[in-house]
Each structure stands twice: as C-alpha cells, then as structure tokens.
C-alpha positions as CSV (number, residue, x, y, z in Angstrom):
1,M,15.6,-13.4,-11.2
2,T,16.2,-12.7,-7.2
3,K,13.8,-11.9,-5.3
4,I,14.5,-9.0,-2.7
5,G,11.8,-8.5,-0.3
6,Y,10.4,-5.5,1.7
7,G,8.0,-5.3,5.2
8,R,7.5,-2.5,7.0
9,V,6.3,-1.6,10.3
10,S,4.7,1.5,11.9
11,T,5.5,1.6,15.3
12,R,8.4,0.4,17.7
13,D,5.7,-2.0,19.0
14,Q,5.0,-4.0,16.6
15,H,7.1,-6.6,15.1
16,P,8.3,-7.5,11.6
17,E,8.4,-11.2,11.7
18,S,5.5,-12.7,10.3
19,Q,5.9,-10.2,7.2
20,Q,9.6,-11.4,7.2
21,D,8.4,-15.4,7.3
22,T,6.1,-14.6,4.9
23,L,8.9,-13.0,2.7
24,S,11.1,-15.4,3.4
25,A,9.2,-18.5,2.2
26,S,7.9,-16.2,-1.2
27,G,12.0,-16.4,-1.9
28,C,13.8,-13.9,-0.8
29,E,17.6,-13.5,-0.6
30,Q,17.5,-10.7,0.7
31,T,14.4,-8.1,2.9
32,F,14.9,-4.5,4.1
33,I,12.4,-3.8,6.9
34,D,12.1,-0.1,8.5
35,H,10.6,-0.5,11.9
36,G,8.4,2.6,13.4
37,V,7.9,4.7,10.3
38,S,4.6,5.4,8.7
39,G,4.0,4.7,5.2
40,T,2.8,8.7,4.8
41,K,6.2,9.3,5.4
42,A,8.5,10.2,2.2
43,S,12.0,8.8,3.9
44,R,11.9,5.4,4.4
45,P,15.5,4.5,4.8
46,Q,15.3,0.7,4.8
47,L,12.2,1.3,1.3
48,D,15.4,3.7,-0.3
49,K,18.1,0.6,0.3
50,C,15.8,-1.7,-1.0
51,L,15.1,-0.1,-4.4
52,A,18.6,0.9,-4.5
53,F,20.2,-2.7,-4.0
54,L,17.2,-4.2,-6.8
55,R,18.1,-4.9,-11.0
56,P,16.8,-5.3,-13.7
57,G,14.7,-8.5,-13.9
58,D,15.0,-8.8,-9.4
59,T,11.2,-8.6,-8.4
60,L,10.5,-7.0,-5.7
61,V,8.3,-8.7,-3.3
62,I,5.9,-7.5,0.0
63,T,3.1,-8.6,2.2
64,R,0.2,-6.0,1.5
65,L,0.0,-2.7,-0.6
66,D,0.0,-0.6,2.3
67,R,3.6,-1.7,2.9
68,L,5.1,-0.5,0.0
69,G,3.3,3.4,-1.1
70,R,2.2,6.3,1.1
71,S,-0.5,6.9,-0.8
72,L,-2.0,5.5,-4.5
73,A,-0.1,8.0,-6.7
74,N,2.7,7.2,-4.8
75,L,2.1,3.4,-5.5
76,I,0.8,3.7,-8.7
77,A,4.5,5.8,-9.6
78,L,6.7,3.8,-8.1
79,V,5.0,0.2,-9.5
80,H,5.9,2.0,-12.2
81,D,9.1,3.0,-11.8
82,L,9.9,-0.2,-11.3
83,G,8.2,-1.5,-14.4
84,E,11.0,1.4,-16.0
85,R,13.4,-0.3,-14.3
86,G,12.4,-3.1,-15.0
87,I,11.5,-4.8,-11.8
88,D,8.8,-6.8,-11.0
89,L,6.5,-6.5,-8.0
90,Q,4.3,-9.7,-6.1
91,V,1.9,-8.9,-3.3
92,T,1.6,-12.1,-1.5
93,E,-1.9,-11.4,0.3
94,Q,-3.2,-9.7,-2.5
95,G,-2.3,-12.2,-5.3
96,I,-0.8,-9.6,-7.6
97,D,1.6,-10.3,-9.9
98,T,3.1,-7.4,-12.2
99,G,4.9,-9.9,-13.9
100,T,2.3,-11.5,-15.8
101,P,-0.7,-9.6,-18.0
102,G,-3.3,-10.5,-15.5
103,G,-1.4,-9.4,-12.7
104,R,-0.8,-6.2,-14.1
105,L,-4.3,-5.5,-14.8
106,F,-5.4,-6.5,-11.2
107,F,-2.8,-4.2,-9.8
108,H,-4.3,-1.3,-12.1
109,I,-8.4,-2.0,-10.9
110,V,-6.7,-2.7,-7.5
111,G,-5.5,1.4,-7.4
112,A,-8.3,2.4,-9.6
113,M,-10.8,1.2,-6.6
114,A,-8.4,2.4,-4.0
115,E,-8.4,5.2,-6.2
116,F,-12.1,5.6,-6.2
117,E,-12.9,5.1,-2.4
118,H,-11.1,7.7,-1.7
119,D,-12.8,10.2,-4.5
120,L,-15.3,9.6,-2.7
121,M,-14.0,10.2,1.0
122,S,-13.0,13.6,-0.1
123,E,-16.5,13.9,-1.8
124,R,-18.6,13.0,1.7
125,T,-15.5,14.8,3.8
126,R,-16.1,18.2,1.7
127,E,-20.7,17.6,1.8
128,G,-20.0,17.6,5.5
129,L,-17.8,20.8,6.5
130,A,-20.3,22.2,4.3
131,A,-23.6,20.8,5.6
132,A,-21.6,21.6,8.9
133,K,-20.6,25.4,7.4
134,A,-24.7,25.9,6.4
135,R,-25.1,25.7,10.0
136,G,-23.0,27.9,11.4
137,R,-20.3,25.7,12.9
138,L,-17.2,26.5,11.6
139,G,-14.2,24.3,11.8
140,G,-10.4,24.4,13.4
141,R,-9.0,25.3,16.1
142,K,-10.5,26.9,19.2
143,P,-9.5,30.7,20.8
144,S,-6.7,30.5,23.1
145,Y,-7.7,33.4,25.5
146,T,-11.6,34.0,26.1
147,P,-13.8,37.0,25.0
148,H,-13.3,38.9,28.4
149,Q,-9.3,38.2,27.9
150,A,-9.4,39.9,24.4
151,K,-11.9,43.0,25.7
152,Q,-9.1,43.1,28.4
153,A,-6.4,43.4,25.3
154,K,-8.6,45.9,24.2
155,R,-8.8,48.4,26.9
156,M,-5.3,47.7,28.3
157,R,-4.3,48.7,24.1
158,A,-6.7,51.7,24.2
159,E,-5.3,53.2,26.6
160,G,-1.0,53.0,25.6
161,E,0.6,52.6,28.3
162,L,1.9,49.0,27.6
163,T,3.4,46.9,25.3
164,A,1.2,43.7,23.3
165,A,4.4,41.4,24.9
166,E,2.8,43.3,28.2
167,I,-0.7,42.7,28.1
168,G,-0.3,39.3,27.2
169,Q,2.2,38.6,30.2
170,V,-1.0,40.5,32.8
171,L,-2.8,37.9,30.4
172,G,-0.8,35.2,30.8
173,V,-1.1,34.8,26.8
174,S,1.9,35.2,24.2
175,R,2.3,38.4,22.3
176,A,0.5,36.8,19.2
177,T,-2.1,36.1,20.9
178,V,-2.5,39.7,21.8
179,Y,-1.8,40.8,18.2
180,R,-4.4,37.5,17.7
181,M,-7.4,39.6,20.4
182,L,-6.7,42.6,19.2
183,D,-6.9,42.3,15.0
184,A,-10.5,39.9,16.2
185,S,-14.0,42.2,15.5
C-alpha cells in the first residue's frame, strides 16, 4: 500500500510547508501540492495529476477535508470514486480513514452534518431575502445611471434625432445602458 499526499493553498501568499510536513510525517511517498488555487475551482492541476497517479491499494492522504473537495457533493463523489477504484482516503487532522469501517462511517457522518449545515444556511439566506423583499428592498446591482439621466435619455429618444449610441456619448454611459434606461418604466 502506497501513501500519496495531496495539499492545496488558496493564495500565492500562503505557504504549503505545514501540509507538506504533515503529509511527509504520515508516510507519503509522493506529494502533489496546488498553489494559489481555490477549492471551488473545477480544475486543480496537481489534484488531477494526483488522482491519475493513484492505483488500487493506494491511500490518498490529505490534512483536512476542505483541501480536497469543492463542495460536499463533490467531496462525496470523489471519495466514492476513490472507493470504486480501490483507493482509501486518510484525513490526518480529522482522524478519518476510509480504509476502516469506522472511518467510512465517520466520513459519512461528517458529510451528512456538513450537508445539513449547508441546507440550514441556504434556508436562512432564502428567509432573509424574503424578509428584505417584504420590506421593499431588492437585491442586485444598483443601476449605473441616475433617474435624471434616464429622463434625459427618454426625452432625447422621443425627439428622435440621436441614436442610442449618441445618447450614451452625451450622457456618459454605454449604448446598452441607454437601452436599459429606455426599457425602464
């Protein structure tokens, strides 16, 4: 059984030495580290190389679950794929080892708790948006033009002498913004 390590730091300013040391102390024969790559990115070059390098019977070692998965669904799918390939996962700081029945159970419990927390946050966000909407506050970006500019644009367009692009030049906005002003009631 070969242990292969994977680590990730999100920004170029962060240093992976702590993860590298932990992975080496865990007995990893080879380590792949992504530098300056967010966990939300679908493409993580070193993770892709690491996953391609792993063989049945190997163990992927990481320091924390958040170093591996973009989301809970991604993490569970990735661990399931590893299991299908005969590869175990060890998470050093969280004491997870999917090579044991207890480790698999613990992984799924942690995963279920994380999914539950995500669902609660989503529910609270929806409730907060609904409450804000009920008070008349709408989300989204503020218009890039003033009500005065919109009145001027409508007046200029009604006069029919200028194109939308020319109106935009006069008002200091783009042609697309002129069309948004004209479409607004």
